[in-house]
C-alpha distance (Angstrom), angle and dihedral (degrees) to the residues before:
residue distance angle dihedral
M1 . . .
T2 3.79 . .
T3 3.80 116.5 .
L4 3.81 122.6 -155.9
L5 3.79 134.6 179.6
F6 3.80 106.9 -134.0
D7 3.80 117.5 -140.4
T8 3.79 122.2 -146.4
S9 3.81 90.9 -106.3
V10 3.82 92.7 69.0
F11 3.80 92.4 56.9
I12 3.81 91.9 45.6
C13 3.81 90.2 49.6
H14 3.80 88.9 53.4
L15 3.82 94.9 45.8
R16 3.80 91.4 49.9
G17 3.79 92.7 45.7
E18 3.80 89.6 -126.7
D19 3.79 98.9 143.0
N20 3.79 131.8 5.0
R21 3.79 91.2 -143.5
C22 3.83 89.8 70.6
T23 3.80 88.0 53.7
D24 3.81 90.1 47.2
Y25 3.82 91.3 57.6
L26 3.81 91.4 49.4
Q27 3.81 90.5 48.7
Q28 3.81 90.3 51.5
V29 3.80 89.2 56.9
A30 3.80 91.2 47.0
S31 3.83 91.4 50.4
G32 3.81 92.8 47.3
T33 3.81 96.4 -117.3
L34 3.81 91.5 112.8
D35 3.79 127.3 40.2
G36 3.80 107.1 -131.3
M37 3.76 125.5 -161.7
I38 3.77 128.5 -178.4
S39 3.79 131.5 -170.4
I40 3.79 117.2 -119.9
V41 3.81 83.8 -125.3
T42 3.80 90.4 61.8
V43 3.80 89.8 50.9
A44 3.82 90.0 55.2
E45 3.79 92.0 44.1
L46 3.81 92.1 52.2
Y47 3.79 95.5 49.4
A48 3.81 91.6 45.1
G49 3.81 93.2 57.1
E50 3.80 114.1 129.5
K51 3.79 93.1 -140.0
I52 3.81 96.3 46.0
T53 3.80 109.5 119.1
E54 3.81 127.4 -161.3
N55 3.80 87.5 -101.6
D56 3.82 90.2 52.1
E57 3.79 89.3 49.6
A58 3.80 90.9 54.7
I59 3.81 89.1 49.8
L60 3.81 90.5 49.0
D61 3.80 90.3 50.5
S62 3.81 90.1 57.7
L63 3.82 94.4 40.7
M64 3.82 90.9 56.0
I65 3.82 95.2 56.1
P66 3.83 98.8 87.3
F67 3.82 94.9 40.3
Q68 3.76 125.8 98.9
V69 3.80 105.6 -132.4
I70 3.80 113.5 -143.7
D71 3.77 115.7 -149.5
V72 3.78 121.4 -142.3
D73 3.78 107.3 -107.9
T74 3.79 132.0 179.3
E75 3.81 94.3 -86.2
I76 3.81 93.3 51.0
S77 3.82 91.0 44.3
M78 3.80 93.6 51.9
H79 3.80 92.0 45.7
A80 3.82 90.9 49.4
G81 3.80 91.9 49.1
R82 3.79 90.3 53.0
L83 3.82 91.2 49.2
V84 3.80 91.6 52.3
R85 3.78 91.9 47.5
Q86 3.81 91.4 49.1
W87 3.81 99.4 42.7
R88 3.82 107.6 25.7
R89 3.80 97.3 94.6
S90 3.78 100.3 38.1
H91 3.83 99.2 37.6
G92 3.80 106.6 14.3
M93 3.79 92.8 -115.2
G94 3.79 111.0 -172.1
L95 3.76 128.3 -157.7
I96 3.82 97.1 -109.4
D97 3.81 93.9 53.8
A98 3.80 89.6 43.2
L99 3.81 91.0 53.8
I100 3.80 91.0 50.5
A101 3.82 92.0 47.1
A102 3.81 91.9 46.1
T103 3.80 89.4 51.2
A104 3.81 91.6 53.3
L105 3.79 92.0 46.0
T106 3.81 93.7 46.6
E107 3.81 92.8 47.1
E108 3.84 89.7 42.1
I109 3.81 93.9 -130.8
P110 3.80 133.1 125.6
V111 3.79 120.1 -102.2
L112 3.80 117.7 -127.4
T113 3.81 105.6 -143.6
L114 3.77 144.2 148.3
N115 3.81 89.7 -152.7
A116 3.79 103.3 77.9
K117 3.81 90.5 155.4
H118 3.82 88.8 65.2
F119 3.80 93.2 55.3
S120 3.83 112.0 16.6
F121 3.81 95.5 97.8
I122 3.82 95.7 56.2
P123 3.81 111.0 104.8
G124 3.79 114.4 -125.5
L125 3.80 95.7 11.7
V126 3.80 111.4 128.5
M127 3.80 114.4 -151.3
I128 3.77 132.1 -169.0
N129 3.79 121.4 -165.9
P130 3.82 108.4 -148.6
V131 3.80 94.5 -153.5
V132 3.79 97.2 51.2
P133 3.83 113.4 85.7
D134 3.83 114.8 -116.4
């Protein structure tokens, strides 16, 4: 079974109804045909969103159920710190994106994201854009 690390952007795309393909990926996780992982950082980022309503929060609660949540450990933290140090000046790498990228790299799984510009420069990171046909 394919395993993907879901970035915040996929959930936001679904909540906003921007593209059915984001919803399709979430439904595949819910049905068990796709193994979905999410960083604990993404969980925090989603619930911190300025435009998240109480209704959205209830939807997020249910969307999270089938996902394996990956905690940030020492290895992921050190890897993320190195990514920020390496890419902050040239690409504006921030800590949250670095933690998500480091999680994908440490777990050796692709990241499903609509924000390729946040990750495309990181060597070895495999990205899948859910709204671009295969």
